[in-house]
N, C-alpha and C positions, 0 to 999 in steps of 0.2 A: 504494500500500500504506500502510496506517495506520502512523504512527510508533509504535515500541515504546519505552517508557521503560526506561532502564538500571536493572536491579535488581542490588543488591549481593549478593544471595544466589546463591552459585555454583550451587546445586542448581536454582534456578529458571532460570538462564541455560542450563544443560545441557538442561533440558526444552524450552526454546524452540528451541534449535539442533536438537534431534532432530525437533521438529515441522516445522521448515523443511525439513529433509532429506526427511522423509516426504512433504510436500505437493509438493516439487519433483519427486520421483519419480512421484508420482501424476499430475501434470499432463503429464509427459513421456510417460507411458504411454497417456494418453487421447488420442483423436483425434476429429475430426468430419468429415462428408462435405462435399465441395465439388463443384459441377457442372462437368462437362467437356462442353461443347457440341459439340465435334468428334466425339466417339465416341458421343454419345447416352447415356452412362452417367454415374453419379456415383461418383467415386473417393474413397478414403479417404486423408487425409494427416494427419501429426502436427501438432498446433498447441497453443499455450499459451493460446488464447483461451478465453472462457467457454463454457458449454454451449449458449448461444444462437447460436453461430457455426456456419455450415454448413447442411446440410439435415436437417430433422427431419420425421417423419411424424405426423400427427394420429391420435388414437384415433377409433374409429367409435362413433356414437351408437346406430345400429341396423343391421340387415342390409341395408336398402334404400339406405344411403348409402355413399359412397366415403370411404376415407382420403384426405387431401389433403396437399399439400407446403407446408412452412414453411421459409423460407430466412432465416438470420441473425435468427431470432426473429420474423419477420413472414410473413404469408401471401403466397405467391408469386402475384402478380397477372398477368393477361394482358398481353403486350407491346403488343397492339393493342386494348386495352380501350376501348370506346365510340366507335370509329371508324366513321363511316357516310358514304355518298355525299352525302346532303343531310340537312337537319334533320328528325328524326322527331317528329311531333306526336301520334301515337297511342301512349300509354304502355302500352296493353294488348298491343301487338305485341311489345315487348321482353320482357315477362313470358312470353308464350306461346312466343316463339322460344327463349329460354334454357331454360325448363322442358321444352319439347318436345324440344330437342336432347339434354338430359340423359337423358330417358326413352328416346330413340332409342339413345343410347350404351349404356345398361344392357342393351339387347337383344343387344349385340355384345361388350361388355366387362363381365364379371361383377363386381359390387361386392365379392365375396368373394375375388377373385383379383387385381384390378387397383387401382392407386392413381391417383387423378385429379390431373392437374396442369393449371393454366391454360395456354393456348397460349403457347409460348416461342419459336416459330420465325417467325411472321409479326409483323414489327415495325410500329410506328405509321407510320413513313415509307413502308414498303412497302405497307401497307394503303391509305394515302391515295392513293398512285400508282395502285394497281390499281383502286380504286373511282372514280377520276376518269375523264373521257373520254379516249380515245386522241387524241393530237395529236403534232405535230412535237416539242414540248417534253416530252411524256409518252408515249413509245412503248409503255409497259407498261400503259396504261389499258385496262381491260376493257370499260368502257361505250363505246358507239359515238361516232364523231366528230360534233361539232356541225355539222349541215348548214345552220345559219343560219335555219332555218324557225321560225316562232312559232305555227303552227297545228297541226292534227292530223297534218300530214305531217312534223313534226319528229322527230328521233331521240330517243326518251325515255331516261331513266336506268333501266336494267333492274335492275342489281345494286345493292342498297342497303347491305348489310353482309356481312362474312365473320366467322364465329366459329370459332375453333380450340380443340379440347380434346385434351389429350395423355393417354395412358394408359400407366402405368409398372408394372413389376414389380420387386420387391426381390430382389436376389441377394446374399446376405450383407449387407455394409454398402453395397452399391451400388444405384442406381436405374437401370433400363434402359428405354428407350423401346420399347414393344411395339405401339403403334398410335395413329392420329390420327383424330379425327372432325372434319369440317368442315361447318358449316352455312352455306348460301348463301341469304340472304334476298332474294327477288326482288319488285320492285314490281308491283302490279296497277294502280296509278295513280301517275303522276308529277306532282308539284306544281312549277310553274316560274313565272318572271317574264319578261315580255317586255322589261323594262328594269330596271336596278338600282333597288331600293327601290320598284318599282312594284307594281301589283296582282298577286295570285297567281292562276294559272290551273291547271286540272287537265287531264290527258291520260290517258284510260283506255288500258291496255295490253292488247292482244289476248292471250287465254290461250295460243293456239298459238304466237304469237311469243315470249311469255315463256318457255314451256317449251323451245322450240328454242334460244333465246339462252342459257338456263340450262345446257343440255347442252353447248353450245360452250364456255361459260366454265368449266364444271367440268373439261372435258378439258384446257383450257389451264392451269388452276390446279394440276391434278395434275402436269403436266409441270414447272411451276415449283417445286413443293414437292420433287420428286425431286432437284432441283439444290441444295437447301438443305443446308448442312453439318449432319451428325448424323442425317439421315433415311435416306439410301441407297435402294436399289431394292427391298428386301424387307420394309419396314415397311408393313403394310396401312393404307390411307387410305380411310376411309368418307366419302361425301358425301351430305348430306341437304338436299333442296331445300324451301324454305319460301316460301309465297305470303303477302306482307304484306297486311293489311287496309287499307281506305281510311282516310284521316285522320279522317273523321267517324263511323267505326264504333265501336260500344260493345263490341266484342270484338276479340280478336287474330286473326291469320291462322292458317294451318295448313300442316303439312308434306304434300307431295303425291307425292314420289318419292325414291328413294335408290339409290346405286350404291357399288361398292367397287373400288379398285385394289389387288389383293393383292400385285402386284409390277410393276415397270416403269412405263411412262408411259401405259398404257391402262386404261380402265374397262371393266367387264363390261356385262351387260344391266341396264337400268333396271327397278326394281321400284316399283310404285305403292304409295302410302300413303293409305289411305282414312280420313283424319282430317278432322274438322270441329269448329268451335266454334259453339255456339248461344247467342244472347242471350236471357235470361229477364227479365221475362215476354215471351213471343212475341207478335207483332202479328197479330191475326186479319185474315182477308181478304187475306193476302199469300202464301198457299201454305204458311205455317208449320204449318197444321193437319195436314199430312202429314209433319211432321218426326219424327225419331227421338225427340225430346224432348217429345212431346205429353203423355205421362203425367207426366213430371217437371215440365212446365210447370204442370199442375194442382196438384200438391202444393206447388210453389214459390209459386204465387199464394195458396194457403191459408196458407202460412207467412208471406208478406208481410202478408196481411190480419190475421192473428193478432197480429203484433208491432206493427202500426200501430194496431190498436184498443186495445192495452194501453198503448202510448206514442205519444201524438199528435204529438210533436215530430219526426217523421221527414219528411225531404224526399223520399227515394226509396229503393227496394230493388230492385237489379238483380243479375243473375247471369250467369256465363259457364260453360256446361257443355261439357266437352271429350269428344268421342266418337272412338273408333276403330271404324269400321264402325257397328254398332248397339250397341256396348258403351260405357257411360259410363266414362271414365277419371278424372274429377275435376270438382269444382265450386268456383268462387270466387264468393262473395256480397259485394256492396258495399252497405253500409247507410249512408246519409247522414243525419246528425242535426243538431239545433240545441241540443244540451245544453250547459249551462254549468257545472253542478254536478258535482263529482267523485262524489258519492253517486248522482246520477242515472245517470251513465255506468256505475258499478259495478253498480247494480241492474238496469239494462237488459241489460248483458252477461250477468249471471247468469241473467236471465229467458230470454234467447235460448238459453243453454246447456241450459236445462231443456226448452224447447219445440222446438228444432230437431230433435232425434231423432224427434219425432212426425211430421215433415213431410219432412225432407231425407233423401237416400239414405244407406244404410250400405254398408260394404264397399269404399268408394272414399274417397280423400282429399277433405276438405271444409274450406275456409278461409273464415271470415266476417270481414270487415273493417268496423269501425265508425269512420266518419270524420266530421269537421266541417270547416268552412271553415278552421279553424286547423291541420288535419292529422289524422292517425290518432289515435284516442283509445283503441281497444282492438281486439284480434283474438282469434278463437276458432279452434282447429284440432282436427279429428277425423281421425286417421290411418285408413288402410284397415282396420286390425285393432282399432281402438278402439271402445268402446261409449259413451264419454262425450267431451265436448268439453273441451279445456284452454283456460282463460280467462286472457288476459294483459291487464292494465290498464296502459297506458303512463303513466309519470310517477308511479306509485304505488310504495310501499315494501313 
C-alpha cells in the first residue's frame, strides 16, 4: 500500500479514515471463484485478493464461439498440452485435428449454453505414460509392446495424441462440469528408426487394424477417465477418432468415427464421420477428377492464376478444402511470397481481398495466409456470414 503523508488538517484525516473503512468493507464483501477439482465445481470463497484472482469467464465475440475460462488473470491452458507419442512433422495435422475437434464438440455442446475449458483432468505425466508403449516399467501404455522387429512385422505406434476438452455450465457463481470431448489421433503411418540417431523408416498402418486398435483404446480410456477425481459415472464423455495424414502430405487428416459414454464404463455404437480434406490444386490423372472438389478446384486454379499474373513474386498457392460428405465446411489458402517491401505486402493483401470473392466460395469460413521465408506477413479471413474479407497486416500499426 502506498504510504500516506501525515496531514495536519483534522478534516482531511477524518476523510481518509472513512475511506479506509469503506474500502475495507468493500473488499471483505467481495469474493472470487476458486476451482474444486474433487467435486467438478467451482466454489465461491471470500478473499482480499485483487479481481484477477480466481476464475473468470471471457465474453463471447460471436454466437459461433464459446466463452472460455481464465484463472488468476490468465487463460486456463490444457494440462497435457502438446503431448504426443512421437515427433509430429506435419503441421497441417495439428490444425485440422484441433479445429475439427472443436467443430465436433459444437454439435454436442451448444456455444450458447456451455463454457469451454481446456482439458484439466489428463495431466502431462499421465498422457506421456498412456501414449508410450506398454512395458514392465509402463503398464499403463496404450501403444503395443515393442516386439523387437524392425521390418513390416513390427508393432507400430497407433495412438499419436489425446486431446481433452471440458464443457462447463455456470450455476450462480459456480462452474460445473457437464461433459468431456476426447479426440484420439491415430497414425496411418509410423515413422521409426532402427537404431538411435539412424535413418528414418516408414511403416504404413492397415486401416482395419487402426480402426480396431482405436476402438480398444477408446474403451480403455473411458474406463480410466471414470476413475479420475471430479468426473464420476454420469458425466457424458464423447470420443472422436481422427486419422492422421502422412508426414509428406500437404493436408491434414480427418475424423472418421465417434462414440459416447453417457454413463458408466461402456461406449455405445460407433457412428461414422464422412469427413475428408482435399488439397488444391488437385493433381490430374490420379483419380482426383472424381473428387467432390472438382468444381472448387477450377475456381481455385483461376484464383491462383489471377493473383500470380498480377504479382509475379509468388512461389506457390495451395489450399486445403474440408468436406463433410459432399458439403464444403471451410477452406484454408496458403500463399507463399518473396516480398520484401511493406507496401508490396499491403497492396497484395488488399488486391486479394478484392479478387477472392470472385473466385473462392461464400457461405463457409475462408482463411488466406500470406507467408514468406521469414514467416507470416498477412492473413485474410471471411466468416461464413461475411460478404467481405478482413485484412490483417502483421507488424503494421
